[in-house]
C-alpha positions, 0 to 999 in steps of 0.5 A: 074690260076691253081685253076680255072683249078682244079675246071673245071677239078673237075666238069668234073670228077666223083670222088671216093674221100673223098669229104672234101679232094677236098676242102682241095686241092682247098684251098692249090692251092688258097693260093699258087696262092695268094702268101701265104705259107700254114704253114700246108699242107695235106701230101696227097697233096704232090707229091710222086714218085710211083717207087718201092723200095725193102725190103729184100735180093735180093738173097732170094727174095726181096719185091717191095714196091710201094707207093700209096700216095695222090690223085689218078689220071689217068695220071702223067700230071694230078698230078700237077693239083691236087697239088700232088699225084699218077697216076694209070699209075705210079702204073701200070708201077711200077707193071710191073717192079716188075713183070719182076724183077727176084729178086722180089718175092712179091709186097707190096702196101703202101697205104696212100690216100683219093682216087681220080678220078675213071678213070683208077682205074678199069683197075688198079685193074684188072692188080693187080689181074693178077700179078703172084706174091703175091700182098699185100696191107696195109692201112698206114694209109688211104685207102679211096674210089679209094684207097680202091678199089685198095687195095681190088684187092690185095691178102691180105689187112691190115690196121694199128692199127690207120688207116682207110679204106672205103668211098665206093662211087662215086660223081660228082658236078655241079656248077651253076654260072647263078645267080651270073653272072646275078647279075654282069650283065653278060649274057651268050649265048651258041651256040651249035650243038648236043642235049646234047652238052652243058648239065650240063654247069655252066651258067644255072641251072641243069635241071632234065634231065641233073641231071638224066644223071649225076646220071646214070654215078655215078651209073655206076661207083658205080656199078663197084666199089662195084663189084670190092670190092665184088670180092676182099673181097669175099663177096656179092655186097649186103654186100658191098652196105648195110654194109662196112660203106655205104660211111663212112670211118671206123677205123681198128677194125670196118673195121675188123668186116665188113670184109673190111680187112684181118688183123690189122698190122703195115707196119713193121709187114706186111713186116716181115710177107712177109719176113717170107713167103719168107723164108718158100718157098725158097729152100736152095741153093745147095753147090758148092760141091753138084753141082760138084758131080752132074756134075761128075755123069752126065759125068760119 
């Protein structure tokens, strides 16, 4: 069952994702498995290709637009488990293509995502920062959690007037089935080797030692998350941890006041600004006559 695979996968994964979206994804899968068509489904749960698309004139410098839509996972094969989204592998490949394309002068990350798994996000953020071409990001209209982490790696980060950013934090869940199974008359005995091999299993209550270890994993990812945001936004880690919503999603105006973004602009406004930068930095091409005159001067 896809819903059971989804829940099992969720429990084994630390998340940089808005918690309420997790319930929405699980509900969509449950309805589909029961044969009931959902009349309204969250757009962020739909499958989206992360291949770049170009805006502008290739002769004067194109803008490669890379969509970062839906739940973020590390591998393309995991997208079907969470019923749609974008993988860090896809985004990385699109970045490489845009970087290698001589007709592309700038890259735009079009973000509309509630976040996702922490796996692969730190590495993707580092890749974005290493791209030689300008990389601009726009929350259009949501860049939450892992998606915000990715956006912060861009050289400029914008949010649409009605958009939201934030949800800086990491969480993980544990499911305890022991009481429910006991009521059903089912007893589970785990046979294992290795002191902590079955730590955190769903057939027993979570003990203090296991909970402490899970908390340490979440803390480690949170430290990497806040460090990445602080670097990208050029603020202190303390400002990230004690400001910037402290895990909440903020609207455009409040996010701007917290220095979480560089400006408030629509997607088209950001594209127009990037195109203006291309025109300002592109030298006019020499005429054929001028080129011929130079060749004659060299030959003579």
